[in-house]
mmCIF file of the N, C-alpha and C atoms, coordinates in Angstrom:
data_MODEL
# 
_entry.id   MODEL 
# 
loop_
_atom_site.group_PDB 
_atom_site.id 
_atom_site.type_symbol 
_atom_site.label_atom_id 
_atom_site.label_alt_id 
_atom_site.label_comp_id 
_atom_site.label_asym_id 
_atom_site.label_entity_id 
_atom_site.label_seq_id 
_atom_site.pdbx_PDB_ins_code 
_atom_site.Cartn_x 
_atom_site.Cartn_y 
_atom_site.Cartn_z 
_atom_site.occupancy 
_atom_site.B_iso_or_equiv 
_atom_site.pdbx_formal_charge 
_atom_site.auth_seq_id 
_atom_site.auth_comp_id 
_atom_site.auth_asym_id 
_atom_site.auth_atom_id 
_atom_site.pdbx_PDB_model_num 
ATOM 1   N N  . MET A 1 1  ? 171.546 57.517 66.569 1.00 0.00 ? 1  MET A N  1 
ATOM 2   C CA . MET A 1 1  ? 170.529 57.247 65.571 1.00 0.00 ? 1  MET A CA 1 
ATOM 3   C C  . MET A 1 1  ? 170.866 58.046 64.315 1.00 0.00 ? 1  MET A C  1 
ATOM 4   N N  . PRO A 1 2  ? 170.898 57.391 63.136 1.00 0.00 ? 2  PRO A N  1 
ATOM 5   C CA . PRO A 1 2  ? 171.228 58.117 61.908 1.00 0.00 ? 2  PRO A CA 1 
ATOM 6   C C  . PRO A 1 2  ? 170.145 59.130 61.540 1.00 0.00 ? 2  PRO A C  1 
ATOM 7   N N  . GLU A 1 3  ? 170.587 60.237 60.986 1.00 0.00 ? 3  GLU A N  1 
ATOM 8   C CA . GLU A 1 3  ? 169.658 61.283 60.576 1.00 0.00 ? 3  GLU A CA 1 
ATOM 9   C C  . GLU A 1 3  ? 168.950 60.861 59.290 1.00 0.00 ? 3  GLU A C  1 
ATOM 10  N N  . GLN A 1 4  ? 167.629 60.984 59.257 1.00 0.00 ? 4  GLN A N  1 
ATOM 11  C CA . GLN A 1 4  ? 166.874 60.639 58.063 1.00 0.00 ? 4  GLN A CA 1 
ATOM 12  C C  . GLN A 1 4  ? 166.882 61.805 57.094 1.00 0.00 ? 4  GLN A C  1 
ATOM 13  N N  . ALA A 1 5  ? 167.091 61.487 55.817 1.00 0.00 ? 5  ALA A N  1 
ATOM 14  C CA . ALA A 1 5  ? 167.062 62.514 54.789 1.00 0.00 ? 5  ALA A CA 1 
ATOM 15  C C  . ALA A 1 5  ? 165.621 62.846 54.447 1.00 0.00 ? 5  ALA A C  1 
ATOM 16  N N  . ASN A 1 6  ? 165.394 64.108 54.099 1.00 0.00 ? 6  ASN A N  1 
ATOM 17  C CA . ASN A 1 6  ? 164.070 64.486 53.629 1.00 0.00 ? 6  ASN A CA 1 
ATOM 18  C C  . ASN A 1 6  ? 163.830 63.824 52.290 1.00 0.00 ? 6  ASN A C  1 
ATOM 19  N N  . GLU A 1 7  ? 162.623 63.354 52.077 1.00 0.00 ? 7  GLU A N  1 
ATOM 20  C CA . GLU A 1 7  ? 162.280 62.701 50.820 1.00 0.00 ? 7  GLU A CA 1 
ATOM 21  C C  . GLU A 1 7  ? 162.074 63.763 49.747 1.00 0.00 ? 7  GLU A C  1 
ATOM 22  N N  . ILE A 1 8  ? 162.732 63.567 48.631 1.00 0.00 ? 8  ILE A N  1 
ATOM 23  C CA . ILE A 1 8  ? 162.565 64.466 47.492 1.00 0.00 ? 8  ILE A CA 1 
ATOM 24  C C  . ILE A 1 8  ? 161.678 63.765 46.484 1.00 0.00 ? 8  ILE A C  1 
ATOM 25  N N  . VAL A 1 9  ? 160.524 64.328 46.240 1.00 0.00 ? 9  VAL A N  1 
ATOM 26  C CA . VAL A 1 9  ? 159.593 63.768 45.273 1.00 0.00 ? 9  VAL A CA 1 
ATOM 27  C C  . VAL A 1 9  ? 159.497 64.746 44.107 1.00 0.00 ? 9  VAL A C  1 
ATOM 28  N N  . ILE A 1 10 ? 159.818 64.260 42.918 1.00 0.00 ? 10 ILE A N  1 
ATOM 29  C CA . ILE A 1 10 ? 159.761 65.079 41.706 1.00 0.00 ? 10 ILE A CA 1 
ATOM 30  C C  . ILE A 1 10 ? 158.703 64.475 40.800 1.00 0.00 ? 10 ILE A C  1 
ATOM 31  N N  . GLU A 1 11 ? 157.722 65.291 40.425 1.00 0.00 ? 11 GLU A N  1 
ATOM 32  C CA . GLU A 1 11 ? 156.589 64.785 39.654 1.00 0.00 ? 11 GLU A CA 1 
ATOM 33  C C  . GLU A 1 11 ? 156.901 64.575 38.182 1.00 0.00 ? 11 GLU A C  1 
ATOM 34  N N  . ASP A 1 12 ? 157.661 65.497 37.585 1.00 0.00 ? 12 ASP A N  1 
ATOM 35  C CA . ASP A 1 12 ? 157.984 65.406 36.165 1.00 0.00 ? 12 ASP A CA 1 
ATOM 36  C C  . ASP A 1 12 ? 159.101 66.392 35.847 1.00 0.00 ? 12 ASP A C  1 
ATOM 37  N N  . LEU A 1 13 ? 159.478 66.495 34.564 1.00 0.00 ? 13 LEU A N  1 
ATOM 38  C CA . LEU A 1 13 ? 160.574 67.389 34.185 1.00 0.00 ? 13 LEU A CA 1 
ATOM 39  C C  . LEU A 1 13 ? 160.272 68.846 34.485 1.00 0.00 ? 13 LEU A C  1 
ATOM 40  N N  . VAL A 1 14 ? 159.051 69.260 34.283 1.00 0.00 ? 14 VAL A N  1 
ATOM 41  C CA . VAL A 1 14 ? 158.681 70.650 34.545 1.00 0.00 ? 14 VAL A CA 1 
ATOM 42  C C  . VAL A 1 14 ? 158.788 70.939 36.039 1.00 0.00 ? 14 VAL A C  1 
ATOM 43  N N  . ASP A 1 15 ? 158.329 70.019 36.870 1.00 0.00 ? 15 ASP A N  1 
ATOM 44  C CA . ASP A 1 15 ? 158.450 70.179 38.321 1.00 0.00 ? 15 ASP A CA 1 
ATOM 45  C C  . ASP A 1 15 ? 159.930 70.269 38.707 1.00 0.00 ? 15 ASP A C  1 
ATOM 46  N N  . PHE A 1 16 ? 160.755 69.411 38.123 1.00 0.00 ? 16 PHE A N  1 
ATOM 47  C CA . PHE A 1 16 ? 162.192 69.448 38.396 1.00 0.00 ? 16 PHE A CA 1 
ATOM 48  C C  . PHE A 1 16 ? 162.763 70.803 38.007 1.00 0.00 ? 16 PHE A C  1 
ATOM 49  N N  . TYR A 1 17 ? 162.415 71.300 36.823 1.00 0.00 ? 17 TYR A N  1 
ATOM 50  C CA . TYR A 1 17 ? 162.912 72.595 36.339 1.00 0.00 ? 17 TYR A CA 1 
ATOM 51  C C  . TYR A 1 17 ? 162.513 73.720 37.296 1.00 0.00 ? 17 TYR A C  1 
ATOM 52  N N  . ARG A 1 18 ? 161.273 73.741 37.695 1.00 0.00 ? 18 ARG A N  1 
ATOM 53  C CA . ARG A 1 18 ? 160.790 74.801 38.581 1.00 0.00 ? 18 ARG A CA 1 
ATOM 54  C C  . ARG A 1 18 ? 161.468 74.765 39.945 1.00 0.00 ? 18 ARG A C  1 
ATOM 55  N N  . ARG A 1 19 ? 161.814 73.577 40.382 1.00 0.00 ? 19 ARG A N  1 
ATOM 56  C CA . ARG A 1 19 ? 162.422 73.429 41.708 1.00 0.00 ? 19 ARG A CA 1 
ATOM 57  C C  . ARG A 1 19 ? 163.944 73.384 41.655 1.00 0.00 ? 19 ARG A C  1 
ATOM 58  N N  . TRP A 1 20 ? 164.542 73.568 40.466 1.00 0.00 ? 20 TRP A N  1 
ATOM 59  C CA . TRP A 1 20 ? 165.980 73.444 40.318 1.00 0.00 ? 20 TRP A CA 1 
ATOM 60  C C  . TRP A 1 20 ? 166.791 74.309 41.296 1.00 0.00 ? 20 TRP A C  1 
ATOM 61  N N  . PRO A 1 21 ? 166.421 75.558 41.572 1.00 0.00 ? 21 PRO A N  1 
ATOM 62  C CA . PRO A 1 21 ? 167.236 76.324 42.527 1.00 0.00 ? 21 PRO A CA 1 
ATOM 63  C C  . PRO A 1 21 ? 167.390 75.609 43.879 1.00 0.00 ? 21 PRO A C  1 
ATOM 64  N N  . GLU A 1 22 ? 166.317 75.050 44.382 1.00 0.00 ? 22 GLU A N  1 
ATOM 65  C CA . GLU A 1 22 ? 166.354 74.300 45.643 1.00 0.00 ? 22 GLU A CA 1 
ATOM 66  C C  . GLU A 1 22 ? 167.133 72.992 45.464 1.00 0.00 ? 22 GLU A C  1 
ATOM 67  N N  . LEU A 1 23 ? 166.857 72.293 44.380 1.00 0.00 ? 23 LEU A N  1 
ATOM 68  C CA . LEU A 1 23 ? 167.524 71.013 44.126 1.00 0.00 ? 23 LEU A CA 1 
ATOM 69  C C  . LEU A 1 23 ? 169.008 71.211 43.833 1.00 0.00 ? 23 LEU A C  1 
ATOM 70  N N  . ARG A 1 24 ? 169.351 72.328 43.215 1.00 0.00 ? 24 ARG A N  1 
ATOM 71  C CA . ARG A 1 24 ? 170.756 72.636 42.907 1.00 0.00 ? 24 ARG A CA 1 
ATOM 72  C C  . ARG A 1 24 ? 171.557 72.760 44.203 1.00 0.00 ? 24 ARG A C  1 
ATOM 73  N N  . ASN A 1 25 ? 170.976 73.439 45.176 1.00 0.00 ? 25 ASN A N  1 
ATOM 74  C CA . ASN A 1 25 ? 171.653 73.564 46.478 1.00 0.00 ? 25 ASN A CA 1 
ATOM 75  C C  . ASN A 1 25 ? 171.880 72.191 47.113 1.00 0.00 ? 25 ASN A C  1 
ATOM 76  N N  . GLU A 1 26 ? 170.920 71.308 46.972 1.00 0.00 ? 26 GLU A N  1 
ATOM 77  C CA . GLU A 1 26 ? 171.060 69.938 47.498 1.00 0.00 ? 26 GLU A CA 1 
ATOM 78  C C  . GLU A 1 26 ? 172.170 69.199 46.755 1.00 0.00 ? 26 GLU A C  1 
ATOM 79  N N  . ALA A 1 27 ? 172.230 69.343 45.422 1.00 0.00 ? 27 ALA A N  1 
ATOM 80  C CA . ALA A 1 27 ? 173.277 68.698 44.632 1.00 0.00 ? 27 ALA A CA 1 
ATOM 81  C C  . ALA A 1 27 ? 174.654 69.233 45.010 1.00 0.00 ? 27 ALA A C  1 
ATOM 82  N N  . LEU A 1 28 ? 174.752 70.541 45.229 1.00 0.00 ? 28 LEU A N  1 
ATOM 83  C CA . LEU A 1 28 ? 176.029 71.133 45.649 1.00 0.00 ? 28 LEU A CA 1 
ATOM 84  C C  . LEU A 1 28 ? 176.447 70.605 47.021 1.00 0.00 ? 28 LEU A C  1 
ATOM 85  N N  . ALA A 1 29 ? 175.494 70.446 47.918 1.00 0.00 ? 29 ALA A N  1 
ATOM 86  C CA . ALA A 1 29 ? 175.803 69.915 49.252 1.00 0.00 ? 29 ALA A CA 1 
ATOM 87  C C  . ALA A 1 29 ? 176.299 68.473 49.154 1.00 0.00 ? 29 ALA A C  1 
ATOM 88  N N  . ILE A 1 30 ? 175.685 67.694 48.289 1.00 0.00 ? 30 ILE A N  1 
ATOM 89  C CA . ILE A 1 30 ? 176.129 66.314 48.093 1.00 0.00 ? 30 ILE A CA 1 
ATOM 90  C C  . ILE A 1 30 ? 177.549 66.309 47.542 1.00 0.00 ? 30 ILE A C  1 
ATOM 91  N N  . SER A 1 31 ? 177.811 67.177 46.575 1.00 0.00 ? 31 SER A N  1 
ATOM 92  C CA . SER A 1 31 ? 179.134 67.258 45.953 1.00 0.00 ? 31 SER A CA 1 
ATOM 93  C C  . SER A 1 31 ? 180.209 67.641 46.960 1.00 0.00 ? 31 SER A C  1 
ATOM 94  N N  . ALA A 1 32 ? 179.861 68.506 47.895 1.00 0.00 ? 32 ALA A N  1 
ATOM 95  C CA . ALA A 1 32 ? 180.825 68.998 48.881 1.00 0.00 ? 32 ALA A CA 1 
ATOM 96  C C  . ALA A 1 32 ? 180.960 68.075 50.087 1.00 0.00 ? 32 ALA A C  1 
ATOM 97  N N  . ASP A 1 33 ? 180.131 67.054 50.159 1.00 0.00 ? 33 ASP A N  1 
ATOM 98  C CA . ASP A 1 33 ? 180.071 66.171 51.325 1.00 0.00 ? 33 ASP A CA 1 
ATOM 99  C C  . ASP A 1 33 ? 181.397 65.492 51.640 1.00 0.00 ? 33 ASP A C  1 
ATOM 100 N N  . GLY A 1 34 ? 182.166 65.114 50.643 1.00 0.00 ? 34 GLY A N  1 
ATOM 101 C CA . GLY A 1 34 ? 183.442 64.457 50.886 1.00 0.00 ? 34 GLY A CA 1 
ATOM 102 C C  . GLY A 1 34 ? 183.385 62.945 50.838 1.00 0.00 ? 34 GLY A C  1 
ATOM 103 N N  . HIS A 1 35 ? 182.198 62.377 50.682 1.00 0.00 ? 35 HIS A N  1 
ATOM 104 C CA . HIS A 1 35 ? 182.061 60.926 50.629 1.00 0.00 ? 35 HIS A CA 1 
ATOM 105 C C  . HIS A 1 35 ? 182.055 60.390 49.197 1.00 0.00 ? 35 HIS A C  1 
ATOM 106 N N  . LEU A 1 36 ? 182.065 61.265 48.214 1.00 0.00 ? 36 LEU A N  1 
ATOM 107 C CA . LEU A 1 36 ? 182.052 60.835 46.822 1.00 0.00 ? 36 LEU A CA 1 
ATOM 108 C C  . LEU A 1 36 ? 183.471 60.630 46.308 1.00 0.00 ? 36 LEU A C  1 
ATOM 109 N N  . SER A 1 37 ? 183.610 59.666 45.417 1.00 0.00 ? 37 SER A N  1 
ATOM 110 C CA . SER A 1 37 ? 184.901 59.510 44.742 1.00 0.00 ? 37 SER A CA 1 
ATOM 111 C C  . SER A 1 37 ? 185.096 60.725 43.830 1.00 0.00 ? 37 SER A C  1 
ATOM 112 N N  . GLN A 1 38 ? 186.318 60.959 43.414 1.00 0.00 ? 38 GLN A N  1 
ATOM 113 C CA . GLN A 1 38 ? 186.594 62.084 42.517 1.00 0.00 ? 38 GLN A CA 1 
ATOM 114 C C  . GLN A 1 38 ? 185.806 61.950 41.219 1.00 0.00 ? 38 GLN A C  1 
ATOM 115 N N  . ASN A 1 39 ? 185.662 60.739 40.700 1.00 0.00 ? 39 ASN A N  1 
ATOM 116 C CA . ASN A 1 39 ? 184.898 60.532 39.463 1.00 0.00 ? 39 ASN A CA 1 
ATOM 117 C C  . ASN A 1 39 ? 183.432 60.905 39.645 1.00 0.00 ? 39 ASN A C  1 
ATOM 118 N N  . ARG A 1 40 ? 182.842 60.482 40.739 1.00 0.00 ? 40 ARG A N  1 
ATOM 119 C CA . ARG A 1 40 ? 181.428 60.793 40.979 1.00 0.00 ? 40 ARG A CA 1 
ATOM 120 C C  . ARG A 1 40 ? 181.230 62.281 41.243 1.00 0.00 ? 40 ARG A C  1 
ATOM 121 N N  . LYS A 1 41 ? 182.164 62.887 41.947 1.00 0.00 ? 41 LYS A N  1 
ATOM 122 C CA . LYS A 1 41 ? 182.078 64.322 42.201 1.00 0.00 ? 41 LYS A CA 1 
ATOM 123 C C  . LYS A 1 41 ? 182.157 65.091 40.889 1.00 0.00 ? 41 LYS A C  1 
ATOM 124 N N  . ALA A 1 42 ? 183.074 64.716 40.012 1.00 0.00 ? 42 ALA A N  1 
ATOM 125 C CA . ALA A 1 42 ? 183.209 65.374 38.708 1.00 0.00 ? 42 ALA A CA 1 
ATOM 126 C C  . ALA A 1 42 ? 181.936 65.191 37.888 1.00 0.00 ? 42 ALA A C  1 
ATOM 127 N N  . LEU A 1 43 ? 181.380 63.983 37.897 1.00 0.00 ? 43 LEU A N  1 
ATOM 128 C CA . LEU A 1 43 ? 180.141 63.725 37.161 1.00 0.00 ? 43 LEU A CA 1 
ATOM 129 C C  . LEU A 1 43 ? 179.011 64.603 37.676 1.00 0.00 ? 43 LEU A C  1 
ATOM 130 N N  . LEU A 1 44 ? 178.858 64.702 38.980 1.00 0.00 ? 44 LEU A N  1 
ATOM 131 C CA . LEU A 1 44 ? 177.804 65.529 39.573 1.00 0.00 ? 44 LEU A CA 1 
ATOM 132 C C  . LEU A 1 44 ? 178.005 67.001 39.235 1.00 0.00 ? 44 LEU A C  1 
ATOM 133 N N  . GLU A 1 45 ? 179.240 67.460 39.286 1.00 0.00 ? 45 GLU A N  1 
ATOM 134 C CA . GLU A 1 45 ? 179.512 68.862 38.953 1.00 0.00 ? 45 GLU A CA 1 
ATOM 135 C C  . GLU A 1 45 ? 179.176 69.154 37.492 1.00 0.00 ? 45 GLU A C  1 
ATOM 136 N N  . TRP A 1 46 ? 179.489 68.227 36.579 1.00 0.00 ? 46 TRP A N  1 
ATOM 137 C CA . TRP A 1 46 ? 179.134 68.420 35.170 1.00 0.00 ? 46 TRP A CA 1 
ATOM 138 C C  . TRP A 1 46 ? 177.622 68.389 34.973 1.00 0.00 ? 46 TRP A C  1 
ATOM 139 N N  . MET A 1 47 ? 176.939 67.530 35.696 1.00 0.00 ? 47 MET A N  1 
ATOM 140 C CA . MET A 1 47 ? 175.479 67.479 35.594 1.00 0.00 ? 47 MET A CA 1 
ATOM 141 C C  . MET A 1 47 ? 174.869 68.805 36.031 1.00 0.00 ? 47 MET A C  1 
ATOM 142 N N  . ILE A 1 48 ? 175.391 69.397 37.094 1.00 0.00 ? 48 ILE A N  1 
ATOM 143 C CA . ILE A 1 48 ? 174.904 70.696 37.566 1.00 0.00 ? 48 ILE A CA 1 
ATOM 144 C C  . ILE A 1 48 ? 175.119 71.753 36.491 1.00 0.00 ? 48 ILE A C  1 
ATOM 145 N N  . LEU A 1 49 ? 176.306 71.762 35.882 1.00 0.00 ? 49 LEU A N  1 
ATOM 146 C CA . LEU A 1 49 ? 176.587 72.737 34.819 1.00 0.00 ? 49 LEU A CA 1 
ATOM 147 C C  . LEU A 1 49 ? 175.622 72.599 33.645 1.00 0.00 ? 49 LEU A C  1 
ATOM 148 N N  . VAL A 1 50 ? 175.319 71.373 33.259 1.00 0.00 ? 50 VAL A N  1 
ATOM 149 C CA . VAL A 1 50 ? 174.395 71.146 32.142 1.00 0.00 ? 50 VAL A CA 1 
ATOM 150 C C  . VAL A 1 50 ? 172.985 71.584 32.510 1.00 0.00 ? 50 VAL A C  1 
ATOM 151 N N  . ILE A 1 51 ? 172.521 71.189 33.682 1.00 0.00 ? 51 ILE A N  1 
ATOM 152 C CA . ILE A 1 51 ? 171.159 71.537 34.102 1.00 0.00 ? 51 ILE A CA 1 
ATOM 153 C C  . ILE A 1 51 ? 171.003 73.046 34.251 1.00 0.00 ? 51 ILE A C  1 
ATOM 154 N N  . ASP A 1 52 ? 172.065 73.739 34.669 1.00 0.00 ? 52 ASP A N  1 
ATOM 155 C CA . ASP A 1 52 ? 172.014 75.195 34.789 1.00 0.00 ? 52 ASP A CA 1 
ATOM 156 C C  . ASP A 1 52 ? 171.713 75.870 33.447 1.00 0.00 ? 52 ASP A C  1 
ATOM 157 N N  . ARG A 1 53 ? 172.001 75.197 32.354 1.00 0.00 ? 53 ARG A N  1 
ATOM 158 C CA . ARG A 1 53 ? 171.801 75.785 31.036 1.00 0.00 ? 53 ARG A CA 1 
ATOM 159 C C  . ARG A 1 53 ? 170.421 75.508 30.443 1.00 0.00 ? 53 ARG A C  1 
ATOM 160 N N  . VAL A 1 54 ? 169.586 74.787 31.164 1.00 0.00 ? 54 VAL A N  1 
ATOM 161 C CA . VAL A 1 54 ? 168.221 74.519 30.725 1.00 0.00 ? 54 VAL A CA 1 
ATOM 162 C C  . VAL A 1 54 ? 167.375 75.744 31.045 1.00 0.00 ? 54 VAL A C  1 
ATOM 163 N N  . GLY A 1 55 ? 166.538 76.132 30.094 1.00 0.00 ? 55 GLY A N  1 
ATOM 164 C CA . GLY A 1 55 ? 165.690 77.300 30.299 1.00 0.00 ? 55 GLY A CA 1 
ATOM 165 C C  . GLY A 1 55 ? 164.274 77.052 29.822 1.00 0.00 ? 55 GLY A C  1 
ATOM 166 N N  . PRO A 1 56 ? 163.400 78.040 29.979 1.00 0.00 ? 56 PRO A N  1 
ATOM 167 C CA . PRO A 1 56 ? 161.994 77.885 29.599 1.00 0.00 ? 56 PRO A CA 1 
ATOM 168 C C  . PRO A 1 56 ? 161.796 77.457 28.149 1.00 0.00 ? 56 PRO A C  1 
ATOM 169 N N  . ALA A 1 57 ? 162.645 77.912 27.249 1.00 0.00 ? 57 ALA A N  1 
ATOM 170 C CA . ALA A 1 57 ? 162.494 77.537 25.831 1.00 0.00 ? 57 ALA A CA 1 
ATOM 171 C C  . ALA A 1 57 ? 162.657 76.035 25.631 1.00 0.00 ? 57 ALA A C  1 
ATOM 172 N N  . ASP A 1 58 ? 163.388 75.380 26.499 1.00 0.00 ? 58 ASP A N  1 
ATOM 173 C CA . ASP A 1 58 ? 163.585 73.940 26.392 1.00 0.00 ? 58 ASP A CA 1 
ATOM 174 C C  . ASP A 1 58 ? 162.313 73.157 26.728 1.00 0.00 ? 58 ASP A C  1 
ATOM 175 N N  . PHE A 1 59 ? 161.373 73.823 27.376 1.00 0.00 ? 59 PHE A N  1 
ATOM 176 C CA . PHE A 1 59 ? 160.112 73.187 27.753 1.00 0.00 ? 59 PHE A CA 1 
ATOM 177 C C  . PHE A 1 59 ? 158.922 73.837 27.064 1.00 0.00 ? 59 PHE A C  1 
ATOM 178 N N  . ALA A 1 60 ? 159.143 74.524 25.967 1.00 0.00 ? 60 ALA A N  1 
ATOM 179 C CA . ALA A 1 60 ? 158.101 75.313 25.314 1.00 0.00 ? 60 ALA A CA 1 
ATOM 180 C C  . ALA A 1 60 ? 156.762 74.601 25.221 1.00 0.00 ? 60 ALA A C  1 
ATOM 181 N N  . PRO A 1 61 ? 156.681 73.373 24.662 1.00 0.00 ? 61 PRO A N  1 
ATOM 182 C CA . PRO A 1 61 ? 155.358 72.734 24.560 1.00 0.00 ? 61 PRO A CA 1 
ATOM 183 C C  . PRO A 1 61 ? 154.732 72.451 25.926 1.00 0.00 ? 61 PRO A C  1 
ATOM 184 N N  . GLU A 1 62 ? 155.535 72.016 26.908 1.00 0.00 ? 62 GLU A N  1 
ATOM 185 C CA . GLU A 1 62 ? 155.000 71.681 28.220 1.00 0.00 ? 62 GLU A CA 1 
ATOM 186 C C  . GLU A 1 62 ? 154.595 72.900 29.020 1.00 0.00 ? 62 GLU A C  1 
ATOM 187 N N  . LEU A 1 63 ? 155.253 74.042 28.746 1.00 0.00 ? 63 LEU A N  1 
ATOM 188 C CA . LEU A 1 63 ? 155.023 75.232 29.560 1.00 0.00 ? 63 LEU A CA 1 
ATOM 189 C C  . LEU A 1 63 ? 154.073 76.241 28.909 1.00 0.00 ? 63 LEU A C  1 
ATOM 190 N N  . GLU A 1 64 ? 153.614 75.953 27.707 1.00 0.00 ? 64 GLU A N  1 
ATOM 191 C CA . GLU A 1 64 ? 152.722 76.922 27.042 1.00 0.00 ? 64 GLU A CA 1 
ATOM 192 C C  . GLU A 1 64 ? 151.557 77.259 27.945 1.00 0.00 ? 64 GLU A C  1 
ATOM 193 N N  . GLY A 1 65 ? 151.428 78.529 28.232 1.00 0.00 ? 65 GLY A N  1 
ATOM 194 C CA . GLY A 1 65 ? 150.336 79.009 29.079 1.00 0.00 ? 65 GLY A CA 1 
ATOM 195 C C  . GLY A 1 65 ? 150.602 78.878 30.565 1.00 0.00 ? 65 GLY A C  1 
ATOM 196 N N  . ALA A 1 66 ? 151.718 78.256 30.943 1.00 0.00 ? 66 ALA A N  1 
ATOM 197 C CA . ALA A 1 66 ? 152.033 78.102 32.370 1.00 0.00 ? 66 ALA A CA 1 
ATOM 198 C C  . ALA A 1 66 ? 152.847 79.291 32.838 1.00 0.00 ? 66 ALA A C  1 
ATOM 199 N N  . ASP A 1 67 ? 152.760 79.578 34.104 1.00 0.00 ? 67 ASP A N  1 
ATOM 200 C CA . ASP A 1 67 ? 153.525 80.668 34.707 1.00 0.00 ? 67 ASP A CA 1 
ATOM 201 C C  . ASP A 1 67 ? 154.826 80.096 35.251 1.00 0.00 ? 67 ASP A C  1 
ATOM 202 N N  . VAL A 1 68 ? 155.935 80.309 34.536 1.00 0.00 ? 68 VAL A N  1 
ATOM 203 C CA . VAL A 1 68 ? 157.230 79.757 34.954 1.00 0.00 ? 68 VAL A CA 1 
ATOM 204 C C  . VAL A 1 68 ? 158.072 80.813 35.593 1.00 0.00 ? 68 VAL A C  1 
# 
């Protein structure tokens, strides 16, 4: 019986940002899986690098008054 993946539900960009450490580990696991073509693996690795550079200032209006 195939293993079912846990469902990842992301509510919005702020939710994604707050959960990035957990989601980053999932993206790294996908990248290391070995089932991706070299092009897709490279694309995923670049996406991780870009997302790693997002910070609270990038969400200033959405996060005003929020505890990030």
